[in-house]
C-alpha angles and dihedrals in degrees: 000000000000123000090244092061095047092082094148091066107129092022123110118208120200116220119203106188136151135143114276124218096236102057092111092050087060092049091254135119138200090273090063091053090048091049091051092047090048094053093045090049092048093051094047094047092046088056091053100257125149114223126219126190137175110218147120130259101248116155107254092015129132093262096067091043090055092050091048090051091048091051089051100044107028113105113258115270094236108160093343099080090142095060119119118273116272093231135023125199114201113204119204115222098263091047094065105019093086093052124087124239089249091054092050092045089053091053091048092051091051094051099041130140096009097051144027133212119215121195123208127200125223091276096039097267115153117248132180124222090260101040099051118097120272121278114295121214098218136007116213111247092232090065094061101076096054092042093050093047090050091051092049092051090049092053091049095051089047095054141059100216139004135223119197123197132171117332135162117282091195138025095047125149100213132070091284138347107316095233090050093051093047090051091048093049089052093047092050089049091050090240119157106261128197113193113194105200106171094089094056128224126100091324090062092057091047092047092050092051092050094046094047104038109003089241139104119218121220107227094212097066107356093249113160122225117198116235100230099154111101115232094181096251125118122223095269092050091047090054091051092050088051095058112018118111091182111112096206092052093046094052090045091054093045092049092045093052094045090048092055092046101043110014103042 
């Protein structure tokens, strides 16, 4: 990969990904979502992007999959051992507060040097693995919504564009479905947003709203937010991104939009 083609170098792309409930209804399974995520990750890393994600450290969850993909597809360090990590996982306060320092150190060791874990406090303050308070036994449920919103805003201010894919439309612990809130935070920040809708979930609803009316609706009160940030796609391409389950077409549309935003 030549330097000329790595035009996303210096750009951080936020990934908002989690399994939706309606994959099977669409004739798809978890392996299809993983394949899509793998190809999107490969393309972004090959173009020089850094990836950022807000997620927990569950065994078998998307976080570990993302780090494994980054380890597989990120260019070798070579003589650039001091370069930024290929992927960053931002942990909201409740996501790491119940883990011990030894547990977090083990995760850090596994992901180094490809990835980095960042820990946020209840008000969004930055902690390290060693400076955060000791392990807590239980986090009150009413602390989750504020902590998750804070994390999502942090990821947005730390990135240049966002891609949303899948996501639960019910059974969430924040103010609204996580994918929906992350899309809204990006829209309000005028950040380029790419909503991949063909795999269902909350991202499908967001993608349909953008394709049909160039707005995103807040579930809490129905307020509409205009999608003014340009993602490089025209209306026809936006409609295809909202419905296509084909990985090759999705990655083509994402790359095309990112090229128009950042390379041209």
